[in-house]
C-alpha positions as CSV (number, residue, x, y, z in Angstrom):
1,M,-42.5,33.0,-39.5
2,T,-44.3,35.7,-41.4
3,G,-45.1,39.4,-41.1
4,N,-48.8,38.8,-41.0
5,P,-49.4,37.1,-37.5
6,T,-52.6,35.4,-38.8
7,L,-50.7,33.5,-41.5
8,N,-47.5,31.7,-40.6
9,E,-45.8,28.3,-41.3
10,N,-46.7,26.9,-37.8
11,T,-50.4,27.2,-38.7
12,F,-50.4,23.9,-40.5
13,N,-48.5,21.9,-37.8
14,D,-51.5,20.6,-35.9
15,L,-53.9,20.4,-38.8
16,K,-55.2,17.1,-40.1
17,S,-54.2,16.3,-43.7
18,Y,-57.2,15.6,-45.9
19,G,-55.3,14.2,-48.8
20,S,-56.6,14.9,-52.2
21,S,-60.3,14.6,-51.3
22,A,-63.0,17.2,-51.7
23,G,-62.3,18.2,-48.1
24,A,-58.9,19.7,-48.8
25,M,-58.0,23.4,-49.2
26,T,-57.6,24.6,-52.8
27,I,-56.4,27.8,-54.5
28,Q,-59.7,28.4,-56.3
29,G,-61.6,27.9,-53.0
30,T,-59.4,30.4,-51.3
31,V,-59.9,32.9,-54.2
32,N,-63.7,32.5,-54.1
33,K,-63.8,33.0,-50.3
34,T,-61.6,36.1,-50.5
35,G,-64.0,37.5,-53.1
36,I,-66.9,36.8,-50.7
37,L,-65.1,38.7,-47.9
38,L,-64.3,41.6,-50.1
39,F,-68.0,41.8,-51.2
40,L,-69.2,41.7,-47.6
41,A,-66.8,44.5,-46.7
42,L,-67.9,46.6,-49.6
43,V,-71.6,46.2,-48.7
44,T,-71.1,47.4,-45.1
45,A,-68.6,50.1,-46.1
46,S,-71.2,51.5,-48.5
47,Y,-73.6,51.9,-45.5
48,T,-71.3,54.1,-43.3
49,W,-70.1,55.9,-46.4
50,G,-73.7,56.7,-47.3
51,L,-74.4,57.8,-43.7
52,Y,-71.6,60.3,-43.8
53,Y,-72.8,62.1,-47.0
54,K,-76.4,61.8,-45.9
55,A,-75.6,63.6,-42.7
56,N,-74.7,66.8,-44.5
57,G,-73.4,68.3,-41.3
58,D,-76.4,66.9,-39.2
59,P,-74.8,66.1,-35.7
60,A,-77.3,63.3,-35.0
61,V,-76.5,61.4,-38.3
62,M,-72.8,62.1,-37.8
63,T,-73.0,60.6,-34.3
64,T,-74.7,57.5,-35.8
65,M,-72.1,57.1,-38.5
66,T,-69.2,57.5,-36.0
67,A,-70.8,55.0,-33.6
68,W,-71.1,52.4,-36.5
69,M,-67.6,53.1,-37.6
70,M,-66.1,52.7,-34.1
71,A,-68.2,49.6,-33.4
72,G,-67.0,48.1,-36.6
73,G,-63.3,48.8,-35.8
74,I,-63.6,47.3,-32.2
75,L,-65.7,44.3,-33.2
76,G,-63.4,43.7,-36.2
77,F,-60.4,43.5,-33.9
78,I,-62.3,41.1,-31.6
79,F,-63.3,38.8,-34.4
80,A,-59.8,38.9,-35.9
81,M,-58.4,37.7,-32.6
82,V,-61.1,35.0,-32.3
83,T,-60.4,33.8,-35.9
84,S,-56.6,33.7,-35.2
85,F,-57.1,31.4,-32.2
86,K,-60.0,29.4,-33.5
87,K,-59.2,28.7,-37.1
88,E,-62.0,26.1,-37.4
89,W,-64.5,28.8,-36.7
90,S,-63.3,31.0,-39.6
91,A,-66.2,30.1,-41.9
92,F,-68.3,32.1,-39.5
93,T,-65.9,34.6,-37.9
94,A,-64.1,35.7,-41.1
95,P,-67.3,37.0,-42.8
96,V,-68.3,38.8,-39.6
97,Y,-64.8,40.3,-39.4
98,A,-65.1,41.5,-43.1
99,M,-68.5,43.1,-42.4
100,C,-67.2,44.8,-39.3
101,E,-64.1,46.1,-41.1
102,G,-66.3,47.4,-43.9
103,L,-68.2,49.6,-41.4
104,F,-64.9,51.1,-40.2
105,I,-63.4,51.5,-43.7
106,G,-66.5,53.1,-45.1
107,G,-66.6,55.7,-42.3
108,I,-62.9,56.5,-42.4
109,S,-62.8,56.6,-46.2
110,S,-65.7,59.1,-46.3
111,I,-63.9,61.4,-43.9
112,F,-60.7,61.3,-46.0
113,D,-62.7,61.7,-49.3
114,S,-64.5,64.8,-47.9
115,K,-61.1,66.4,-47.3
116,F,-59.4,65.2,-50.5
117,H,-61.9,64.4,-53.2
118,G,-61.1,61.3,-55.2
119,I,-58.5,60.0,-52.7
120,V,-60.5,56.9,-51.9
121,L,-60.7,55.8,-55.6
122,Q,-56.9,56.3,-55.9
123,A,-56.2,54.3,-52.8
124,V,-58.5,51.4,-53.9
125,M,-56.8,51.3,-57.3
126,L,-53.3,51.4,-55.8
127,T,-54.2,48.7,-53.3
128,F,-55.6,46.2,-55.9
129,G,-52.9,47.3,-58.4
130,T,-50.3,46.4,-55.8
131,L,-52.0,43.1,-55.2
132,A,-52.1,42.2,-58.9
133,A,-48.4,43.2,-59.4
134,L,-47.1,41.3,-56.4
135,L,-49.1,38.2,-57.3
136,L,-47.7,38.3,-60.8
137,A,-44.2,38.8,-59.4
138,Y,-44.7,35.9,-57.0
139,K,-46.0,33.5,-59.6
140,S,-43.2,34.3,-62.0
141,G,-40.6,33.7,-59.4
142,I,-39.3,37.3,-59.3
143,I,-40.1,37.6,-55.6
144,R,-39.9,34.5,-53.3
145,A,-40.8,34.2,-49.6
146,S,-37.4,32.9,-48.4
147,D,-36.7,32.4,-44.7
148,N,-34.6,35.5,-44.5
149,F,-37.3,37.5,-46.3
150,K,-39.9,36.3,-43.8
151,R,-37.7,37.0,-40.8
152,G,-36.9,40.5,-42.0
153,L,-40.5,41.2,-42.7
154,F,-41.6,39.9,-39.3
155,A,-39.2,42.2,-37.6
156,A,-40.3,45.2,-39.6
157,T,-44.0,44.5,-39.2
158,G,-43.6,43.9,-35.4
159,G,-41.6,47.2,-35.1
160,I,-44.4,49.1,-36.9
161,A,-47.1,47.5,-34.7
162,L,-45.1,48.4,-31.6
163,L,-44.7,52.0,-32.7
164,Y,-48.4,52.3,-33.4
165,F,-49.2,50.8,-30.0
166,V,-46.8,53.2,-28.2
167,T,-48.2,56.1,-30.2
168,F,-51.7,55.1,-29.1
169,I,-50.7,55.0,-25.5
170,L,-48.9,58.3,-25.6
171,G,-51.9,59.8,-27.4
172,L,-54.0,59.1,-24.3
173,F,-51.8,61.5,-22.5
174,H,-51.8,64.0,-25.3
175,I,-48.2,63.3,-26.3
176,Q,-47.4,63.1,-30.0
177,I,-44.3,61.6,-31.7
178,P,-43.1,64.5,-33.9
179,G,-42.4,64.1,-37.6
180,I,-43.5,60.6,-38.6
181,F,-47.2,61.3,-38.7
182,G,-46.9,64.8,-40.3
183,N,-46.9,65.7,-44.0
184,G,-43.2,66.6,-44.0
185,L,-40.5,64.6,-45.8
186,I,-40.0,62.4,-42.7
187,G,-43.7,61.7,-42.4
188,I,-44.1,60.9,-46.1
189,G,-40.9,58.7,-46.0
190,F,-42.3,56.8,-43.0
191,S,-45.7,56.2,-44.6
192,L,-44.0,55.0,-47.8
193,F,-41.9,52.6,-45.7
194,V,-45.0,51.2,-44.0
195,V,-46.8,50.9,-47.3
196,V,-43.9,48.8,-48.7
197,I,-43.9,46.6,-45.6
198,A,-47.6,46.1,-45.8
199,A,-47.3,45.2,-49.5
200,M,-44.5,42.7,-48.9
201,N,-46.8,40.9,-46.5
202,L,-48.9,40.0,-49.5
203,V,-46.0,37.9,-50.8
204,V,-45.9,35.9,-47.6
205,D,-49.7,35.5,-47.7
206,F,-49.4,34.0,-51.2
207,D,-46.7,31.6,-49.9
208,F,-48.9,30.6,-47.0
209,I,-51.8,29.8,-49.3
210,E,-49.6,27.8,-51.6
211,K,-48.1,25.8,-48.7
212,G,-51.6,25.2,-47.3
213,V,-52.8,23.7,-50.6
214,E,-49.6,21.6,-50.9
215,S,-50.0,20.2,-47.4
216,N,-53.7,19.3,-48.0
217,A,-55.0,21.5,-45.2
218,P,-58.6,21.1,-44.3
219,K,-61.3,22.9,-46.3
220,Y,-62.0,25.5,-43.6
221,M,-58.5,26.8,-44.0
222,E,-59.7,28.5,-47.2
223,W,-61.7,30.8,-45.0
224,Y,-58.8,31.3,-42.7
225,A,-56.3,32.1,-45.5
226,A,-58.9,34.4,-47.1
227,F,-59.2,36.2,-43.7
228,G,-55.4,36.6,-43.4
229,L,-55.2,38.0,-46.9
230,M,-58.1,40.4,-46.0
231,V,-56.2,41.6,-42.9
232,T,-53.2,42.5,-45.1
233,L,-55.3,44.2,-47.8
234,V,-57.2,46.3,-45.2
235,W,-53.9,47.4,-43.6
236,L,-52.4,48.2,-47.0
237,Y,-55.4,50.2,-48.1
238,L,-55.4,52.3,-44.9
239,E,-51.7,53.0,-45.2
240,I,-52.0,54.0,-48.8
241,L,-54.9,56.3,-47.8
242,R,-52.7,57.8,-45.1
243,L,-49.8,58.3,-47.5
244,L,-51.9,59.9,-50.2
245,S,-53.5,62.3,-47.7
246,K,-50.0,63.5,-46.6
247,L,-49.1,64.1,-50.3
248,R,-52.3,65.8,-51.1
249,S,-52.1,68.1,-48.0
250,R,-48.8,69.5,-49.3
251,D,-50.4,70.8,-52.5
């Protein structure tokens, strides 16, 4: 059981083994497909990013940008759910998910960057720096995805998801949970905790990909594994962006 609900050990239980033929999942294939998803997200993110700065305060353009951003977020969630339940469709749904998330990320990033110039570049560098550091730690055996590690991570990730859901529901009634979303010490501490949990999910993602290759999972699982890794990276980036904004707002 893993923290990332899209990647877990049970995923491979009902999959046909493809042996060592060309139809089996590989590490290089997964890396290549992850690169494709990141590129697609970057392309669409640049569109909503550009719209925000093109607007220059124009309400009509801002409305267009917001519409694209919200549509991307909603459609991204829908395609994430579809991909999770229909793994064999992931060669189609994962790229669409990446493009939709790009629209959302580009819009939200431009808003943060307009308030705290340079924060997006910092968040991107920290996200991929964390990815590289944890991959190195995983490959060297410093960090291993043990059963206890996975169970603890699953509990923490589930607790965070539940808290965010409750916060969303309360927000509909204009009720806010004090402290944790502010820029005080409690809020910064909470964001730091969430960043650490999101980062640790990368370790379990690496383990999932490795086990998929070892079990000779079918080729389309490369797309699914790349999708799962993308989900974690998007979450990690947004949480780092939130943490940095809290720190910058205290200056």
